[in-house]
N, CA, C and O atoms as a Maestro MAE file, in Angstrom:
{
 s_m_m2io_version
 :::
 2.0.0
}

f_m_ct {
 s_m_title
 :::
 protein
 m_atom[164] {
  # First column is atom index #
  i_m_mmod_type
  r_m_x_coord
  r_m_y_coord
  r_m_z_coord
  i_m_residue_number
  s_m_chain_name
  s_m_pdb_residue_name
  s_m_pdb_atom_name
  i_m_atomic_number
  :::
  1 25 0.755 -1.357 0.121 1 A "MET " " N  " 7
  2 3 -0.193 0.115 -0.056 1 A "MET " " CA " 6
  3 2 0.985 1.039 -0.095 1 A "MET " " C  " 6
  4 15 0.928 1.883 -0.990 1 A "MET " " O  " 8
  5 25 1.919 1.062 0.591 2 A "LYS " " N  " 7
  6 3 2.853 2.379 0.565 2 A "LYS " " CA " 6
  7 2 3.162 2.939 -1.078 2 A "LYS " " C  " 6
  8 15 3.246 4.147 -1.300 2 A "LYS " " O  " 8
  9 25 3.290 2.092 -1.981 3 A "LYS " " N  " 7
  10 3 3.941 2.279 -3.222 3 A "LYS " " CA " 6
  11 2 2.553 3.374 -3.725 3 A "LYS " " C  " 6
  12 15 2.749 4.131 -4.676 3 A "LYS " " O  " 8
  13 25 1.239 3.374 -3.042 4 A "TYR " " N  " 7
  14 3 0.321 4.111 -3.422 4 A "TYR " " CA " 6
  15 2 -0.195 5.278 -2.317 4 A "TYR " " C  " 6
  16 15 -1.344 5.586 -2.002 4 A "TYR " " O  " 8
  17 25 1.030 5.779 -1.877 5 A "GLY " " N  " 7
  18 3 0.814 6.523 -0.668 5 A "GLY " " CA " 6
  19 2 0.229 7.840 -0.573 5 A "GLY " " C  " 6
  20 15 -0.690 8.226 0.150 5 A "GLY " " O  " 8
  21 25 1.122 8.647 -1.680 6 A "ASN " " N  " 7
  22 3 0.501 9.918 -2.047 6 A "ASN " " CA " 6
  23 2 0.245 9.912 -3.775 6 A "ASN " " C  " 6
  24 15 1.130 10.098 -4.610 6 A "ASN " " O  " 8
  25 25 -1.158 9.655 -4.049 7 A "ILE " " N  " 7
  26 3 -1.540 9.605 -5.218 7 A "ILE " " CA " 6
  27 2 -2.117 10.937 -5.891 7 A "ILE " " C  " 6
  28 15 -3.022 11.690 -5.532 7 A "ILE " " O  " 8
  29 25 -1.390 10.951 -6.837 8 A "PRO " " N  " 7
  30 3 -2.018 12.350 -7.649 8 A "PRO " " CA " 6
  31 2 -3.199 11.756 -8.351 8 A "PRO " " C  " 6
  32 15 -3.326 10.555 -8.588 8 A "PRO " " O  " 8
  33 25 -4.002 12.642 -8.645 9 A "GLY " " N  " 7
  34 3 -5.507 12.736 -9.221 9 A "GLY " " CA " 6
  35 2 -6.158 12.001 -8.542 9 A "GLY " " C  " 6
  36 15 -7.028 11.500 -9.255 9 A "GLY " " O  " 8
  37 25 -6.232 11.578 -7.327 10 A "LEU " " N  " 7
  38 3 -7.004 11.013 -6.576 10 A "LEU " " CA " 6
  39 2 -8.428 11.734 -6.294 10 A "LEU " " C  " 6
  40 15 -9.431 11.130 -5.912 10 A "LEU " " O  " 8
  41 25 -8.346 13.209 -6.562 11 A "ASP " " N  " 7
  42 3 -9.343 13.948 -6.477 11 A "ASP " " CA " 6
  43 2 -10.530 14.016 -7.532 11 A "ASP " " C  " 6
  44 15 -11.615 14.597 -7.493 11 A "ASP " " O  " 8
  45 25 -9.945 13.233 -8.461 12 A "LYS " " N  " 7
  46 3 -10.982 12.949 -9.543 12 A "LYS " " CA " 6
  47 2 -11.902 11.450 -9.220 12 A "LYS " " C  " 6
  48 15 -11.541 10.324 -8.880 12 A "LYS " " O  " 8
  49 25 -13.316 12.092 -9.526 13 A "PRO " " N  " 7
  50 3 -14.322 10.952 -9.135 13 A "PRO " " CA " 6
  51 2 -13.681 9.716 -9.583 13 A "PRO " " C  " 6
  52 15 -13.347 8.857 -8.768 13 A "PRO " " O  " 8
  53 25 -13.491 9.583 -10.870 14 A "VAL " " N  " 7
  54 3 -13.321 8.001 -11.504 14 A "VAL " " CA " 6
  55 2 -12.267 7.496 -10.719 14 A "VAL " " C  " 6
  56 15 -12.386 6.344 -10.303 14 A "VAL " " O  " 8
  57 25 -11.206 8.174 -10.424 15 A "SER " " N  " 7
  58 3 -9.881 7.757 -9.742 15 A "SER " " CA " 6
  59 2 -10.406 7.150 -8.349 15 A "SER " " C  " 6
  60 15 -9.994 6.090 -7.880 15 A "SER " " O  " 8
  61 25 -11.372 7.973 -7.760 16 A "ARG " " N  " 7
  62 3 -11.721 7.572 -6.313 16 A "ARG " " CA " 6
  63 2 -12.695 6.221 -6.331 16 A "ARG " " C  " 6
  64 15 -12.702 5.363 -5.448 16 A "ARG " " O  " 8
  65 25 -13.462 6.224 -7.454 17 A "ILE " " N  " 7
  66 3 -14.138 4.736 -7.582 17 A "ILE " " CA " 6
  67 2 -13.105 3.705 -7.710 17 A "ILE " " C  " 6
  68 15 -13.002 2.778 -6.907 17 A "ILE " " O  " 8
  69 25 -12.395 3.859 -8.649 18 A "VAL " " N  " 7
  70 3 -11.383 2.655 -9.307 18 A "VAL " " CA " 6
  71 2 -10.560 2.391 -7.568 18 A "VAL " " C  " 6
  72 15 -10.665 1.311 -6.988 18 A "VAL " " O  " 8
  73 25 -9.837 3.510 -7.012 19 A "TYR " " N  " 7
  74 3 -9.219 3.146 -5.725 19 A "TYR " " CA " 6
  75 2 -10.005 2.196 -4.978 19 A "TYR " " C  " 6
  76 15 -9.682 1.036 -4.723 19 A "TYR " " O  " 8
  77 25 -11.238 2.889 -4.598 20 A "GLY " " N  " 7
  78 3 -12.049 2.166 -3.498 20 A "GLY " " CA " 6
  79 2 -12.167 0.755 -4.149 20 A "GLY " " C  " 6
  80 15 -11.910 -0.208 -3.426 20 A "GLY " " O  " 8
  81 25 -12.492 0.562 -5.305 21 A "CYS " " N  " 7
  82 3 -12.688 -0.863 -5.929 21 A "CYS " " CA " 6
  83 2 -11.224 -1.764 -5.483 21 A "CYS " " C  " 6
  84 15 -11.279 -2.855 -4.916 21 A "CYS " " O  " 8
  85 25 -10.245 -1.236 -5.772 22 A "ALA " " N  " 7
  86 3 -8.900 -1.807 -5.803 22 A "ALA " " CA " 6
  87 2 -8.946 -2.178 -4.025 22 A "ALA " " C  " 6
  88 15 -8.769 -3.329 -3.625 22 A "ALA " " O  " 8
  89 25 -9.186 -1.113 -3.165 23 A "GLY " " N  " 7
  90 3 -9.148 -1.137 -1.877 23 A "GLY " " CA " 6
  91 2 -10.065 -2.289 -1.401 23 A "GLY " " C  " 6
  92 15 -9.736 -2.942 -0.411 23 A "GLY " " O  " 8
  93 25 -11.187 -2.555 -2.065 24 A "MET " " N  " 7
  94 3 -12.064 -3.642 -1.486 24 A "MET " " CA " 6
  95 2 -11.521 -4.934 -1.732 24 A "MET " " C  " 6
  96 15 -11.595 -5.855 -0.918 24 A "MET " " O  " 8
  97 25 -10.883 -5.025 -3.040 25 A "LYS " " N  " 7
  98 3 -9.981 -6.132 -3.466 25 A "LYS " " CA " 6
  99 2 -8.901 -6.776 -2.392 25 A "LYS " " C  " 6
  100 15 -8.830 -7.897 -1.888 25 A "LYS " " O  " 8
  101 25 -8.019 -5.480 -2.247 26 A "MET " " N  " 7
  102 3 -7.065 -5.930 -1.334 26 A "MET " " CA " 6
  103 2 -7.487 -6.354 0.441 26 A "MET " " C  " 6
  104 15 -6.691 -6.871 1.226 26 A "MET " " O  " 8
  105 25 -8.598 -6.058 0.685 27 A "LEU " " N  " 7
  106 3 -9.288 -6.420 2.000 27 A "LEU " " CA " 6
  107 2 -9.677 -7.791 1.680 27 A "LEU " " C  " 6
  108 15 -9.821 -8.652 2.549 27 A "LEU " " O  " 8
  109 25 -9.831 -7.973 0.547 28 A "ARG " " N  " 7
  110 3 -10.407 -9.586 0.635 28 A "ARG " " CA " 6
  111 2 -9.063 -10.343 0.149 28 A "ARG " " C  " 6
  112 15 -9.063 -11.549 -0.102 28 A "ARG " " O  " 8
  113 25 -8.254 -9.763 0.072 29 A "GLY " " N  " 7
  114 3 -6.916 -10.472 -0.155 29 A "GLY " " CA " 6
  115 2 -6.316 -10.955 -1.590 29 A "GLY " " C  " 6
  116 15 -5.538 -11.852 -1.915 29 A "GLY " " O  " 8
  117 25 -7.083 -9.878 -2.351 30 A "GLU " " N  " 7
  118 3 -6.788 -10.301 -3.944 30 A "GLU " " CA " 6
  119 2 -5.702 -9.316 -4.005 30 A "GLU " " C  " 6
  120 15 -5.525 -8.340 -3.276 30 A "GLU " " O  " 8
  121 25 -4.814 -9.847 -5.264 31 A "PRO " " N  " 7
  122 3 -3.971 -8.567 -5.791 31 A "PRO " " CA " 6
  123 2 -4.793 -7.629 -6.605 31 A "PRO " " C  " 6
  124 15 -5.875 -7.904 -7.123 31 A "PRO " " O  " 8
  125 25 -4.032 -6.254 -6.673 32 A "ALA " " N  " 7
  126 3 -5.175 -5.172 -6.769 32 A "ALA " " CA " 6
  127 2 -4.005 -4.305 -7.297 32 A "ALA " " C  " 6
  128 15 -4.452 -3.240 -7.724 32 A "ALA " " O  " 8
  129 25 -2.826 -4.386 -7.399 33 A "ASP " " N  " 7
  130 3 -1.762 -3.843 -8.095 33 A "ASP " " CA " 6
  131 2 -1.805 -3.382 -9.507 33 A "ASP " " C  " 6
  132 15 -1.436 -2.302 -9.967 33 A "ASP " " O  " 8
  133 25 -2.380 -4.515 -10.165 34 A "THR " " N  " 7
  134 3 -2.461 -4.289 -11.707 34 A "THR " " CA " 6
  135 2 -3.614 -3.259 -11.964 34 A "THR " " C  " 6
  136 15 -3.533 -2.428 -12.868 34 A "THR " " O  " 8
  137 25 -4.683 -3.354 -11.129 35 A "GLN " " N  " 7
  138 3 -5.620 -2.352 -11.190 35 A "GLN " " CA " 6
  139 2 -5.336 -1.127 -11.062 35 A "GLN " " C  " 6
  140 15 -5.703 -0.247 -11.841 35 A "GLN " " O  " 8
  141 25 -4.523 -0.936 -9.870 36 A "LEU " " N  " 7
  142 3 -4.114 0.567 -9.462 36 A "LEU " " CA " 6
  143 2 -3.259 1.207 -10.491 36 A "LEU " " C  " 6
  144 15 -3.241 2.409 -10.757 36 A "LEU " " O  " 8
  145 25 -2.380 0.037 -11.173 37 A "ASP " " N  " 7
  146 3 -1.655 0.566 -12.038 37 A "ASP " " CA " 6
  147 2 -2.087 1.067 -13.361 37 A "ASP " " C  " 6
  148 15 -1.513 1.862 -14.107 37 A "ASP " " O  " 8
  149 25 -3.370 0.359 -13.525 38 A "ALA " " N  " 7
  150 3 -3.963 0.996 -14.790 38 A "ALA " " CA " 6
  151 2 -4.757 2.015 -14.530 38 A "ALA " " C  " 6
  152 15 -5.013 2.836 -15.410 38 A "ALA " " O  " 8
  153 25 -5.197 2.098 -13.447 39 A "ALA " " N  " 7
  154 3 -6.347 3.204 -13.264 39 A "ALA " " CA " 6
  155 2 -5.022 4.531 -13.159 39 A "ALA " " C  " 6
  156 15 -5.194 5.486 -13.916 39 A "ALA " " O  " 8
  157 25 -4.279 4.545 -12.620 40 A "PHE " " N  " 7
  158 3 -3.247 5.748 -12.522 40 A "PHE " " CA " 6
  159 2 -1.768 5.800 -13.311 40 A "PHE " " C  " 6
  160 15 -0.718 6.329 -12.945 40 A "PHE " " O  " 8
  161 25 -2.112 4.981 -14.647 41 A "ALA " " N  " 7
  162 3 -0.799 5.015 -15.587 41 A "ALA " " CA " 6
  163 2 -0.804 6.631 -16.414 41 A "ALA " " C  " 6
  164 15 0.098 6.925 -17.199 41 A "ALA " " O  " 8
  :::
 }
 m_bond[163] {
  # First column is bond index #
  i_m_from
  i_m_to
  i_m_order
  :::
  1 1 2 1
  2 2 3 1
  3 3 4 2
  4 3 5 1
  5 5 6 1
  6 6 7 1
  7 7 8 2
  8 7 9 1
  9 9 10 1
  10 10 11 1
  11 11 12 2
  12 11 13 1
  13 13 14 1
  14 14 15 1
  15 15 16 2
  16 15 17 1
  17 17 18 1
  18 18 19 1
  19 19 20 2
  20 19 21 1
  21 21 22 1
  22 22 23 1
  23 23 24 2
  24 23 25 1
  25 25 26 1
  26 26 27 1
  27 27 28 2
  28 27 29 1
  29 29 30 1
  30 30 31 1
  31 31 32 2
  32 31 33 1
  33 33 34 1
  34 34 35 1
  35 35 36 2
  36 35 37 1
  37 37 38 1
  38 38 39 1
  39 39 40 2
  40 39 41 1
  41 41 42 1
  42 42 43 1
  43 43 44 2
  44 43 45 1
  45 45 46 1
  46 46 47 1
  47 47 48 2
  48 47 49 1
  49 49 50 1
  50 50 51 1
  51 51 52 2
  52 51 53 1
  53 53 54 1
  54 54 55 1
  55 55 56 2
  56 55 57 1
  57 57 58 1
  58 58 59 1
  59 59 60 2
  60 59 61 1
  61 61 62 1
  62 62 63 1
  63 63 64 2
  64 63 65 1
  65 65 66 1
  66 66 67 1
  67 67 68 2
  68 67 69 1
  69 69 70 1
  70 70 71 1
  71 71 72 2
  72 71 73 1
  73 73 74 1
  74 74 75 1
  75 75 76 2
  76 75 77 1
  77 77 78 1
  78 78 79 1
  79 79 80 2
  80 79 81 1
  81 81 82 1
  82 82 83 1
  83 83 84 2
  84 83 85 1
  85 85 86 1
  86 86 87 1
  87 87 88 2
  88 87 89 1
  89 89 90 1
  90 90 91 1
  91 91 92 2
  92 91 93 1
  93 93 94 1
  94 94 95 1
  95 95 96 2
  96 95 97 1
  97 97 98 1
  98 98 99 1
  99 99 100 2
  100 99 101 1
  101 101 102 1
  102 102 103 1
  103 103 104 2
  104 103 105 1
  105 105 106 1
  106 106 107 1
  107 107 108 2
  108 107 109 1
  109 109 110 1
  110 110 111 1
  111 111 112 2
  112 111 113 1
  113 113 114 1
  114 114 115 1
  115 115 116 2
  116 115 117 1
  117 117 118 1
  118 118 119 1
  119 119 120 2
  120 119 121 1
  121 121 122 1
  122 122 123 1
  123 123 124 2
  124 123 125 1
  125 125 126 1
  126 126 127 1
  127 127 128 2
  128 127 129 1
  129 129 130 1
  130 130 131 1
  131 131 132 2
  132 131 133 1
  133 133 134 1
  134 134 135 1
  135 135 136 2
  136 135 137 1
  137 137 138 1
  138 138 139 1
  139 139 140 2
  140 139 141 1
  141 141 142 1
  142 142 143 1
  143 143 144 2
  144 143 145 1
  145 145 146 1
  146 146 147 1
  147 147 148 2
  148 147 149 1
  149 149 150 1
  150 150 151 1
  151 151 152 2
  152 151 153 1
  153 153 154 1
  154 154 155 1
  155 155 156 2
  156 155 157 1
  157 157 158 1
  158 158 159 1
  159 159 160 2
  160 159 161 1
  161 161 162 1
  162 162 163 1
  163 163 164 2
  :::
 }
}
């Protein structure tokens, strides 16, 4: 999670939604790095 500690663009609604979905995946123990990379590429 430290990799995405200070995320540029998180103020955008779409980025927040994607980040929230990725966060839920991480809580379930699923890898979400690729989803986050795609969202903030």
